N, CA, C and O atoms as CSV, one atom per row, in Angstrom:
chain,resi,resn,atom,element,x,y,z
A,1,MET,N,N,-128.954,83.050,-109.466
A,1,MET,CA,C,-130.055,82.914,-109.557
A,1,MET,C,C,-131.078,83.405,-108.835
A,1,MET,O,O,-131.537,82.405,-108.284
A,2,LEU,N,N,-131.683,84.288,-108.519
A,2,LEU,CA,C,-133.012,84.447,-107.231
A,2,LEU,C,C,-134.065,84.032,-107.237
A,2,LEU,O,O,-135.100,84.341,-106.646
A,3,ILE,N,N,-133.708,83.028,-108.188
A,3,ILE,CA,C,-135.862,82.575,-107.552
A,3,ILE,C,C,-134.716,80.905,-106.630
A,3,ILE,O,O,-135.391,79.928,-106.306
A,4,ASP,N,N,-133.880,80.877,-106.483
A,4,ASP,CA,C,-133.319,80.013,-106.286
A,4,ASP,C,C,-133.327,80.621,-104.428
A,4,ASP,O,O,-134.091,80.264,-103.532
A,5,LYS,N,N,-132.234,81.575,-104.373
A,5,LYS,CA,C,-132.653,82.170,-103.211
A,5,LYS,C,C,-133.448,82.570,-102.749
A,5,LYS,O,O,-133.167,83.469,-101.956
A,6,GLY,N,N,-135.291,82.126,-102.938
A,6,GLY,CA,C,-135.634,83.358,-102.368
A,6,GLY,C,C,-136.619,81.622,-102.355
A,6,GLY,O,O,-137.693,81.480,-101.770
A,7,LYS,N,N,-135.977,80.627,-103.057
A,7,LYS,CA,C,-136.129,79.322,-102.351
A,7,LYS,C,C,-136.201,78.523,-101.150
A,7,LYS,O,O,-136.907,77.670,-100.612
A,8,GLU,N,N,-134.611,79.530,-100.889
A,8,GLU,CA,C,-133.269,79.436,-99.337
A,8,GLU,C,C,-134.646,80.099,-98.506
A,8,GLU,O,O,-134.960,79.596,-97.427
A,9,TRP,N,N,-134.958,80.550,-98.726
A,9,TRP,CA,C,-135.835,81.694,-97.925
A,9,TRP,C,C,-137.276,81.286,-97.596
A,9,TRP,O,O,-138.221,81.929,-97.138
A,10,ILE,N,N,-137.149,80.120,-97.944
A,10,ILE,CA,C,-139.191,79.409,-97.704
A,10,ILE,C,C,-138.661,78.461,-97.103
A,10,ILE,O,O,-139.320,77.786,-96.312
A,11,GLU,N,N,-136.721,78.093,-97.479
A,11,GLU,CA,C,-136.354,76.972,-96.250
A,11,GLU,C,C,-136.750,77.371,-94.910
A,11,GLU,O,O,-137.581,76.944,-94.109
A,12,ASN,N,N,-135.774,78.463,-94.909
A,12,ASN,CA,C,-135.153,79.076,-93.716
A,12,ASN,C,C,-136.495,79.633,-93.375
A,12,ASN,O,O,-136.354,79.822,-92.167
A,13,TRP,N,N,-137.853,80.062,-93.703
A,13,TRP,CA,C,-139.439,79.809,-92.719
A,13,TRP,C,C,-139.779,78.923,-92.443
A,13,TRP,O,O,-140.445,79.007,-91.411
A,14,LYS,N,N,-139.653,77.425,-93.040
A,14,LYS,CA,C,-140.446,76.167,-92.207
A,14,LYS,C,C,-139.294,75.773,-91.264
A,14,LYS,O,O,-139.451,75.004,-90.316
A,15,ALA,N,N,-137.825,76.506,-91.675
A,15,ALA,CA,C,-136.669,75.718,-90.404
A,15,ALA,C,C,-137.056,76.877,-88.634
A,15,ALA,O,O,-136.900,76.533,-87.463
A,16,ASN,N,N,-137.710,78.587,-89.358
A,16,ASN,CA,C,-137.514,79.204,-88.229
A,16,ASN,C,C,-139.387,79.351,-88.001
A,16,ASN,O,O,-139.618,80.456,-87.510
A,17,HIS,N,N,-140.207,78.841,-88.146
A,17,HIS,CA,C,-141.988,79.412,-87.984
A,17,HIS,C,C,-141.961,78.790,-86.809
A,17,HIS,O,O,-142.667,79.387,-85.996
A,18,GLN,N,N,-141.428,77.815,-86.361
A,18,GLN,CA,C,-141.810,77.431,-84.921
A,18,GLN,C,C,-141.810,77.967,-83.773
A,18,GLN,O,O,-142.719,77.873,-82.948
A,19,ALA,N,N,-140.846,78.527,-83.656
A,19,ALA,CA,C,-140.186,79.640,-82.684
A,19,ALA,C,C,-141.150,80.518,-83.036
A,19,ALA,O,O,-141.368,80.661,-81.833
A,20,ILE,N,N,-142.003,81.306,-83.584
A,20,ILE,CA,C,-142.097,82.410,-83.275
A,20,ILE,C,C,-143.688,81.893,-82.237
A,20,ILE,O,O,-144.154,82.236,-81.150
A,21,ALA,N,N,-144.202,80.609,-83.666
A,21,ALA,CA,C,-145.825,80.519,-82.780
A,21,ALA,C,C,-145.173,79.963,-81.040
A,21,ALA,O,O,-146.093,79.735,-80.255
A,22,ASP,N,N,-143.887,79.776,-80.522
A,22,ASP,CA,C,-144.035,79.101,-79.444
A,22,ASP,C,C,-144.038,80.693,-78.775
A,22,ASP,O,O,-144.604,80.881,-77.698
A,23,LEU,N,N,-143.660,81.318,-79.180
A,23,LEU,CA,C,-143.301,82.592,-78.775
A,23,LEU,C,C,-145.740,83.001,-78.661
A,23,LEU,O,O,-146.424,83.477,-77.755
A,24,PHE,N,N,-145.964,82.684,-79.506
A,24,PHE,CA,C,-147.520,83.503,-79.248
A,24,PHE,C,C,-147.890,82.556,-77.784
A,24,PHE,O,O,-148.331,82.961,-76.708
A,25,GLN,N,N,-147.579,81.367,-78.150
A,25,GLN,CA,C,-148.741,80.784,-77.017
A,25,GLN,C,C,-147.607,80.905,-75.895
A,25,GLN,O,O,-148.256,80.641,-74.884
A,26,GLN,N,N,-146.614,81.090,-75.579
A,26,GLN,CA,C,-146.038,81.909,-74.511
A,26,GLN,C,C,-146.545,82.820,-74.190
A,26,GLN,O,O,-146.434,83.035,-72.983
A,27,ARG,N,N,-147.344,83.834,-74.981
A,27,ARG,CA,C,-147.866,84.936,-74.585
A,27,ARG,C,C,-147.082,85.936,-75.269
A,27,ARG,O,O,-147.815,86.669,-75.933
A,28,ARG,N,N,-145.840,86.236,-75.350
A,28,ARG,CA,C,-145.058,86.846,-75.228
A,28,ARG,C,C,-145.255,87.860,-76.263
A,28,ARG,O,O,-144.551,88.861,-76.130
A,29,TYR,N,N,-145.878,87.839,-77.047
A,29,TYR,CA,C,-146.150,89.176,-78.235
A,29,TYR,C,C,-145.308,90.221,-78.765
A,29,TYR,O,O,-144.813,90.461,-79.865
A,30,PRO,N,N,-145.306,90.866,-77.415
A,30,PRO,CA,C,-144.185,92.019,-78.267
A,30,PRO,C,C,-142.499,91.376,-78.985
A,30,PRO,O,O,-141.685,91.920,-79.731
A,31,GLU,N,N,-142.525,90.175,-78.406
A,31,GLU,CA,C,-141.158,89.600,-78.890
A,31,GLU,C,C,-140.967,88.980,-80.138
A,31,GLU,O,O,-139.923,88.768,-80.754
A,32,ALA,N,N,-142.203,88.706,-80.434
A,32,ALA,CA,C,-142.722,87.736,-81.305
A,32,ALA,C,C,-143.257,89.038,-82.414
A,32,ALA,O,O,-144.244,88.536,-82.953
A,33,LYS,N,N,-143.119,90.092,-82.850
A,33,LYS,CA,C,-143.076,91.114,-83.798
A,33,LYS,C,C,-141.864,90.939,-84.498
A,33,LYS,O,O,-141.772,90.547,-85.661
A,34,GLU,N,N,-141.153,91.174,-83.920
A,34,GLU,CA,C,-140.054,91.673,-85.316
A,34,GLU,C,C,-139.773,90.101,-85.838
A,34,GLU,O,O,-139.542,89.936,-87.036
A,35,PRO,N,N,-139.783,89.519,-85.378
A,35,PRO,CA,C,-139.216,87.998,-86.445
A,35,PRO,C,C,-140.596,87.860,-87.519
A,35,PRO,O,O,-140.483,87.335,-88.627
A,36,VAL,N,N,-141.843,88.394,-87.023
A,36,VAL,CA,C,-142.836,88.275,-88.288
A,36,VAL,C,C,-142.694,89.799,-89.081
A,36,VAL,O,O,-143.108,89.715,-90.237
A,37,GLN,N,N,-142.287,90.934,-88.776
A,37,GLN,CA,C,-142.289,91.392,-89.102
A,37,GLN,C,C,-140.235,91.383,-90.004
A,37,GLN,O,O,-139.457,92.125,-90.604
A,38,TYR,N,N,-140.256,91.124,-89.905
A,38,TYR,CA,C,-138.595,90.564,-90.784
A,38,TYR,C,C,-138.886,89.441,-91.719
A,38,TYR,O,O,-138.033,89.302,-92.595
A,39,TYR,N,N,-140.129,88.404,-91.750
A,39,TYR,CA,C,-140.271,87.240,-92.272
A,39,TYR,C,C,-141.507,87.707,-93.395
A,39,TYR,O,O,-141.699,87.097,-94.447
A,40,THR,N,N,-141.821,88.184,-93.220
A,40,THR,CA,C,-142.897,89.172,-94.424
A,40,THR,C,C,-142.241,89.273,-94.957
A,40,THR,O,O,-141.956,88.404,-95.782
A,41,LYS,N,N,-141.155,91.099,-94.761
A,41,LYS,CA,C,-140.675,91.162,-95.721
A,41,LYS,C,C,-139.927,90.749,-97.019
A,41,LYS,O,O,-139.894,90.992,-98.225
A,42,GLN,N,N,-138.909,89.403,-95.338
A,42,GLN,CA,C,-138.403,88.257,-96.882
A,42,GLN,C,C,-139.589,87.920,-97.451
A,42,GLN,O,O,-139.180,87.917,-98.612
A,43,LEU,N,N,-140.600,87.667,-97.535
A,43,LEU,CA,C,-142.298,87.334,-98.440
A,43,LEU,C,C,-141.409,88.535,-99.473
A,43,LEU,O,O,-140.481,88.470,-100.280
A,44,VAL,N,N,-142.142,89.437,-99.009
A,44,VAL,CA,C,-142.064,91.130,-100.069
A,44,VAL,C,C,-141.013,89.935,-101.625
A,44,VAL,O,O,-141.287,89.287,-102.635
A,45,LEU,N,N,-139.884,90.310,-100.848
A,45,LEU,CA,C,-138.485,89.842,-101.320
A,45,LEU,C,C,-138.972,88.560,-102.343
A,45,LEU,O,O,-138.994,88.645,-103.571
A,46,VAL,N,N,-139.284,87.586,-101.703
A,46,VAL,CA,C,-139.345,86.588,-102.175
A,46,VAL,C,C,-140.257,86.612,-103.656
A,46,VAL,O,O,-139.993,86.051,-104.720
A,47,LEU,N,N,-141.167,87.291,-103.370
A,47,LEU,CA,C,-142.615,87.275,-104.765
A,47,LEU,C,C,-141.923,88.300,-105.723
A,47,LEU,O,O,-142.145,88.339,-106.933
A,48,GLY,N,N,-141.071,89.117,-105.063
A,48,GLY,CA,C,-140.595,89.763,-106.133
A,48,GLY,C,C,-139.552,89.435,-107.493
A,48,GLY,O,O,-139.360,89.676,-108.685
A,49,TRP,N,N,-138.942,88.519,-106.023
A,49,TRP,CA,C,-138.367,87.211,-107.578
A,49,TRP,C,C,-138.450,86.418,-108.168
A,49,TRP,O,O,-137.613,86.094,-109.010
A,50,LEU,N,N,-139.581,85.783,-107.907
A,50,LEU,CA,C,-140.378,85.100,-108.246
A,50,LEU,C,C,-141.282,85.737,-109.311
A,50,LEU,O,O,-142.109,84.893,-109.657
A,51,ASN,N,N,-141.395,86.525,-109.757
A,51,ASN,CA,C,-142.182,87.775,-111.124
A,51,ASN,C,C,-140.781,88.799,-111.301
A,51,ASN,O,O,-140.816,89.980,-111.647
A,52,ASP,N,N,-139.662,88.069,-110.994
A,52,ASP,CA,C,-138.479,89.127,-111.730
A,52,ASP,C,C,-138.499,90.205,-111.885
A,52,ASP,O,O,-138.344,90.759,-112.974
A,53,THR,N,N,-138.783,90.981,-110.360
A,53,THR,CA,C,-139.444,92.775,-110.442
A,53,THR,C,C,-138.351,92.916,-108.840
A,53,THR,O,O,-137.749,92.041,-108.217
A,54,GLU,N,N,-138.474,94.414,-108.608
A,54,GLU,CA,C,-138.348,94.641,-107.372
A,54,GLU,C,C,-138.876,95.183,-106.756
A,54,GLU,O,O,-139.186,96.328,-107.084
A,55,LEU,N,N,-139.285,94.617,-105.455
A,55,LEU,CA,C,-140.634,95.002,-104.376
A,55,LEU,C,C,-139.779,95.413,-102.998
A,55,LEU,O,O,-138.843,94.934,-102.358
A,56,ILE,N,N,-140.766,96.734,-102.912
A,56,ILE,CA,C,-139.690,97.475,-101.393
A,56,ILE,C,C,-141.471,97.525,-100.415
A,56,ILE,O,O,-142.629,97.526,-100.834
A,57,VAL,N,N,-140.950,97.554,-99.189
A,57,VAL,CA,C,-142.287,97.492,-98.133
A,57,VAL,C,C,-142.468,99.236,-98.420
A,57,VAL,O,O,-141.400,99.838,-98.534
A,58,ASP,N,N,-143.729,100.048,-98.538
A,58,ASP,CA,C,-143.879,101.239,-98.186
A,58,ASP,C,C,-145.266,101.016,-98.764
A,58,ASP,O,O,-145.888,99.999,-99.068
A,59,ASN,N,N,-145.620,102.709,-98.825
A,59,ASN,CA,C,-146.939,102.370,-99.256
A,59,ASN,C,C,-148.009,102.268,-100.025
A,59,ASN,O,O,-149.236,102.296,-99.922
A,60,THR,N,N,-146.739,102.074,-101.262
A,60,THR,CA,C,-148.058,101.621,-102.669
A,60,THR,C,C,-147.685,100.258,-102.767
A,60,THR,O,O,-147.479,100.173,-103.978
A,61,LEU,N,N,-147.382,98.730,-102.125
A,61,LEU,CA,C,-146.895,97.640,-101.949
A,61,LEU,C,C,-148.742,97.395,-102.289
A,61,LEU,O,O,-149.077,97.113,-103.440
A,62,SER,N,N,-149.248,97.461,-101.765
A,62,SER,CA,C,-150.641,96.608,-102.175
A,62,SER,C,C,-150.929,96.650,-103.475
A,62,SER,O,O,-151.442,95.640,-103.958
A,63,GLU,N,N,-150.651,97.917,-104.419
A,63,GLU,CA,C,-150.693,98.484,-105.810
A,63,GLU,C,C,-149.762,97.450,-106.625
A,63,GLU,O,O,-150.023,96.924,-107.707
A,64,LYS,N,N,-148.745,97.311,-105.925
A,64,LYS,CA,C,-147.448,96.494,-107.272
A,64,LYS,C,C,-147.705,95.028,-106.143
A,64,LYS,O,O,-146.948,94.283,-106.765
A,65,ILE,N,N,-148.103,94.342,-105.242
A,65,ILE,CA,C,-148.662,92.867,-105.320
A,65,ILE,C,C,-149.652,92.632,-106.909
A,65,ILE,O,O,-149.566,91.802,-107.815
A,66,THR,N,N,-150.413,93.614,-106.704
A,66,THR,CA,C,-151.873,93.647,-107.342
A,66,THR,C,C,-151.509,93.500,-108.620
A,66,THR,O,O,-152.246,93.118,-109.529
A,67,GLN,N,N,-150.065,93.881,-108.724
A,67,GLN,CA,C,-150.183,93.982,-110.349
A,67,GLN,C,C,-148.612,92.740,-110.773
A,67,GLN,O,O,-147.944,92.745,-111.807
A,68,LEU,N,N,-148.391,91.466,-109.072
A,68,LEU,CA,C,-147.775,90.383,-110.137
A,68,LEU,C,C,-147.697,89.383,-110.892
A,68,LEU,O,O,-148.504,88.959,-110.065
A,69,THR,N,N,-147.525,88.435,-111.739
A,69,THR,CA,C,-147.891,87.604,-112.324
A,69,THR,C,C,-148.716,86.387,-110.896
A,69,THR,O,O,-149.745,86.018,-110.330
A,70,TYR,N,N,-147.704,86.303,-110.981
A,70,TYR,CA,C,-147.305,84.928,-109.252
A,70,TYR,C,C,-147.930,85.482,-107.558
A,70,TYR,O,O,-147.884,86.507,-106.877
A,71,ALA,N,N,-148.175,84.883,-107.512
A,71,ALA,CA,C,-148.416,85.668,-106.023
A,71,ALA,C,C,-149.701,84.974,-105.289
A,71,ALA,O,O,-150.687,84.988,-106.025
A,72,PRO,N,N,-149.937,84.340,-103.953
A,72,PRO,CA,C,-150.945,84.015,-103.462
A,72,PRO,C,C,-152.153,85.049,-103.661
A,72,PRO,O,O,-152.150,86.240,-103.974
A,73,PHE,N,N,-152.965,84.344,-103.426
A,73,PHE,CA,C,-154.753,85.467,-103.950
A,73,PHE,C,C,-154.808,86.046,-102.075
A,73,PHE,O,O,-154.789,85.422,-101.013
A,74,ASN,N,N,-154.868,87.238,-102.361
A,74,ASN,CA,C,-155.016,88.471,-101.717
A,74,ASN,C,C,-154.650,88.478,-101.045
A,74,ASN,O,O,-155.211,88.531,-99.950
A,75,SER,N,N,-152.860,88.403,-101.334
A,75,SER,CA,C,-151.641,88.686,-101.007
A,75,SER,C,C,-151.163,90.531,-100.746
A,75,SER,O,O,-150.465,91.162,-99.953
A,76,GLN,N,N,-152.073,90.845,-102.005
A,76,GLN,CA,C,-152.637,92.489,-101.600
A,76,GLN,C,C,-152.710,93.050,-100.686
A,76,GLN,O,O,-151.975,94.004,-100.432
A,77,GLU,N,N,-154.108,92.387,-99.518
A,77,GLU,CA,C,-154.238,92.479,-98.904
A,77,GLU,C,C,-154.034,92.262,-97.443
A,77,GLU,O,O,-154.224,92.830,-96.368
A,78,ARG,N,N,-153.507,91.055,-97.987
A,78,ARG,CA,C,-152.424,90.409,-96.501
A,78,ARG,C,C,-151.582,90.585,-96.275
A,78,ARG,O,O,-151.363,90.523,-95.065
A,79,ILE,N,N,-150.894,90.797,-96.802
A,79,ILE,CA,C,-149.084,90.790,-96.496
A,79,ILE,C,C,-149.166,92.807,-95.413
A,79,ILE,O,O,-148.516,93.089,-94.407
A,80,PRO,N,N,-150.051,93.625,-96.073
A,80,PRO,CA,C,-150.005,94.905,-95.361
A,80,PRO,C,C,-150.603,94.871,-93.953
A,80,PRO,O,O,-150.200,95.399,-92.917
A,81,PHE,N,N,-151.988,93.880,-94.265
A,81,PHE,CA,C,-152.339,93.780,-92.900
A,81,PHE,C,C,-151.531,93.007,-91.955
A,81,PHE,O,O,-152.431,92.671,-91.185
A,82,ILE,N,N,-150.392,92.453,-91.439
A,82,ILE,CA,C,-150.030,91.640,-90.948
A,82,ILE,C,C,-149.097,92.502,-90.859
A,82,ILE,O,O,-149.046,92.864,-89.684
A,83,LEU,N,N,-147.671,93.471,-92.011
A,83,LEU,CA,C,-147.170,94.251,-91.355
A,83,LEU,C,C,-147.816,95.095,-90.619
A,83,LEU,O,O,-147.074,95.235,-89.646
A,84,GLN,N,N,-148.794,95.793,-90.453
A,84,GLN,CA,C,-149.550,96.695,-89.336
A,84,GLN,C,C,-150.284,96.344,-87.731
A,84,GLN,O,O,-150.906,97.062,-86.950
A,85,GLN,N,N,-149.778,94.553,-87.676
A,85,GLN,CA,C,-150.432,93.744,-86.429
A,85,GLN,C,C,-150.069,93.411,-86.816
A,85,GLN,O,O,-150.581,92.943,-87.832
A,86,PRO,N,N,-148.143,93.116,-86.424
A,86,PRO,CA,C,-147.382,91.949,-86.609
A,86,PRO,C,C,-147.217,90.702,-85.102
A,86,PRO,O,O,-146.753,89.562,-85.132
A,87,GLU,N,N,-147.955,91.691,-83.579
A,87,GLU,CA,C,-147.662,91.135,-83.214
A,87,GLU,C,C,-149.147,89.720,-82.594
A,87,GLU,O,O,-149.129,88.759,-81.824
A,88,GLN,N,N,-150.149,90.336,-83.426
A,88,GLN,CA,C,-151.057,89.587,-83.207
A,88,GLN,C,C,-151.154,87.689,-83.678
A,88,GLN,O,O,-150.676,87.362,-84.764
A,89,TYR,N,N,-151.591,86.947,-83.052
A,89,TYR,CA,C,-150.955,86.011,-83.767
A,89,TYR,C,C,-151.400,85.331,-85.184
A,89,TYR,O,O,-150.777,84.853,-86.132
A,90,TYR,N,N,-153.074,85.559,-84.803
A,90,TYR,CA,C,-154.150,86.063,-86.305
A,90,TYR,C,C,-153.330,86.193,-87.967
A,90,TYR,O,O,-153.552,85.914,-89.145
A,91,CYS,N,N,-152.046,86.941,-86.913
A,91,CYS,CA,C,-151.024,87.045,-88.450
A,91,CYS,C,C,-150.196,87.024,-88.797
A,91,CYS,O,O,-149.727,87.479,-89.840
A,92,TYR,N,N,-149.351,85.891,-87.133
A,92,TYR,CA,C,-148.450,84.509,-87.648
A,92,TYR,C,C,-148.671,83.707,-88.329
A,92,TYR,O,O,-147.861,82.953,-88.868
A,93,ILE,N,N,-150.010,83.723,-88.450
A,93,ILE,CA,C,-151.241,82.201,-89.087
A,93,ILE,C,C,-150.974,82.501,-90.678
A,93,ILE,O,O,-150.333,81.902,-91.543
A,94,GLN,N,N,-151.797,83.763,-90.669
A,94,GLN,CA,C,-151.688,84.423,-92.396
A,94,GLN,C,C,-150.060,84.528,-92.813
A,94,GLN,O,O,-150.121,84.862,-93.996
A,95,LEU,N,N,-149.173,84.459,-92.592
A,95,LEU,CA,C,-148.128,84.749,-92.761
A,95,LEU,C,C,-147.815,83.347,-93.023
A,95,LEU,O,O,-147.270,83.227,-94.121
A,96,ASN,N,N,-148.008,81.970,-92.242
A,96,ASN,CA,C,-147.615,80.804,-92.182
A,96,ASN,C,C,-148.550,80.947,-93.140
A,96,ASN,O,O,-148.122,82.005,-93.599
A,97,GLU,N,N,-149.951,80.586,-94.116
A,97,GLU,CA,C,-150.096,80.337,-94.764
A,97,GLU,C,C,-149.698,80.827,-96.092
A,97,GLU,O,O,-149.661,80.208,-97.156
A,98,LEU,N,N,-149.371,82.205,-95.805
A,98,LEU,CA,C,-148.197,83.129,-97.546
A,98,LEU,C,C,-147.222,82.011,-97.634
A,98,LEU,O,O,-147.443,81.033,-98.349
A,99,TYR,N,N,-146.348,82.117,-97.052
A,99,TYR,CA,C,-145.484,80.677,-97.139
A,99,TYR,C,C,-145.531,79.731,-97.689
A,99,TYR,O,O,-144.506,79.189,-98.102
A,100,LYS,N,N,-147.308,78.990,-97.954
A,100,LYS,CA,C,-147.349,78.097,-97.908
A,100,LYS,C,C,-147.625,78.091,-99.036
A,100,LYS,O,O,-147.455,77.027,-99.632
A,101,GLU,N,N,-148.085,79.103,-99.683
A,101,GLU,CA,C,-148.957,79.091,-100.812
A,101,GLU,C,C,-147.647,79.802,-102.048
A,101,GLU,O,O,-147.539,79.632,-103.263
A,102,THR,N,N,-147.002,80.433,-101.290
A,102,THR,CA,C,-145.855,80.712,-102.325
A,102,THR,C,C,-144.883,79.848,-103.107
A,102,THR,O,O,-144.400,79.896,-104.239
A,103,GLU,N,N,-144.759,78.822,-101.776
A,103,GLU,CA,C,-143.412,77.473,-101.886
A,103,GLU,C,C,-144.769,77.132,-102.867
A,103,GLU,O,O,-145.396,76.634,-101.932
A,104,LYS,N,N,-145.617,77.022,-103.895
A,104,LYS,CA,C,-146.209,75.820,-104.240
A,104,LYS,C,C,-146.486,77.074,-105.355
A,104,LYS,O,O,-146.517,76.363,-106.360
A,105,ILE,N,N,-146.603,77.803,-105.628
A,105,ILE,CA,C,-146.364,78.886,-106.820
A,105,ILE,C,C,-145.176,78.616,-106.789
A,105,ILE,O,O,-145.151,78.132,-107.921
A,106,TYR,N,N,-143.387,78.443,-106.190
A,106,TYR,CA,C,-142.541,78.853,-106.920
A,106,TYR,C,C,-142.421,77.050,-107.202
A,106,TYR,O,O,-141.306,76.527,-107.197
A,107,ALA,N,N,-143.330,76.449,-107.371
A,107,ALA,CA,C,-142.591,74.920,-107.596
A,107,ALA,C,C,-143.341,75.302,-108.693
A,107,ALA,O,O,-142.596,75.183,-109.665
A,108,LYS,N,N,-144.842,75.851,-109.181
A,108,LYS,CA,C,-145.078,75.272,-110.193
A,108,LYS,C,C,-144.660,76.651,-111.899
A,108,LYS,O,O,-144.977,76.526,-113.082
A,109,VAL,N,N,-144.046,77.541,-111.338
A,109,VAL,CA,C,-142.917,78.180,-112.205
A,109,VAL,C,C,-141.584,77.655,-112.252
A,109,VAL,O,O,-140.844,78.509,-112.740
A,110,ALA,N,N,-140.904,76.495,-111.915
A,110,ALA,CA,C,-140.140,76.440,-111.365
A,110,ALA,C,C,-139.776,75.351,-113.179
A,110,ALA,O,O,-138.913,75.325,-114.056
A,111,ILE,N,N,-141.124,74.625,-112.838
A,111,ILE,CA,C,-141.568,73.809,-113.583
A,111,ILE,C,C,-141.939,73.775,-114.997
A,111,ILE,O,O,-141.761,72.862,-115.802
A,112,LEU,N,N,-142.748,75.474,-115.251
A,112,LEU,CA,C,-142.443,76.426,-116.212
A,112,LEU,C,C,-141.284,76.837,-116.746
A,112,LEU,O,O,-140.852,76.607,-117.875
A,113,LYS,N,N,-141.001,77.201,-116.233
A,113,LYS,CA,C,-139.158,77.401,-116.333
A,113,LYS,C,C,-138.261,76.484,-116.986
A,113,LYS,O,O,-137.336,76.742,-117.757
A,114,GLN,N,N,-138.682,75.358,-116.555
A,114,GLN,CA,C,-138.047,74.414,-117.205
A,114,GLN,C,C,-138.259,73.903,-118.088
A,114,GLN,O,O,-137.362,73.250,-118.621
A,115,LYS,N,N,-139.914,73.980,-118.809
A,115,LYS,CA,C,-140.631,73.636,-120.013
A,115,LYS,C,C,-139.678,74.626,-120.936
A,115,LYS,O,O,-139.125,74.177,-121.940
A,116,THR,N,N,-139.566,75.622,-120.640
A,116,THR,CA,C,-139.807,77.125,-121.817
A,116,THR,C,C,-137.790,76.725,-122.042
A,116,THR,O,O,-137.143,76.768,-123.088
A,117,ARG,N,N,-137.277,76.353,-120.551
A,117,ARG,CA,C,-135.774,76.030,-121.111
A,117,ARG,C,C,-135.964,74.784,-122.493
A,117,ARG,O,O,-135.633,75.019,-123.655
A,118,SER,N,N,-136.395,73.844,-122.142
A,118,SER,CA,C,-136.388,73.345,-122.707
A,118,SER,C,C,-136.588,72.951,-124.212
A,118,SER,O,O,-136.375,71.896,-124.810
A,119,GLN,N,N,-137.014,74.020,-124.564
A,119,GLN,CA,C,-138.600,74.030,-125.708
A,119,GLN,C,C,-137.638,75.394,-126.795
A,119,GLN,O,O,-137.782,75.810,-127.944
A,120,GLN,N,N,-136.584,75.733,-125.548
A,120,GLN,CA,C,-135.376,77.111,-126.549
A,120,GLN,C,C,-134.873,76.264,-128.019
A,120,GLN,O,O,-134.139,76.823,-128.834
């Protein structure tokens, strides 16, 4: 199930985000750019799976995120901001917070889906 795959990717972020933080701490900004972009795109996919829809990183992403039932607060503004300036430390901080918020939303949705299944 895709929702389980999304949870795996959140765990992947949790296991690897410190390496990105270390790049910023060492002022290796160009090297941090690619992993920030990669994990941001993964987050977009996770949000799509969480909402049973397909999200693609394109110029309509903000609009599509606005229409999602389950998404972190202001993610329609935060995600494009990260994608525009991935080599900035503040974008890494935003991405980390988005993953934390998404993990909490995942837990909520899992409980809701479990309740729905048990009521059927």
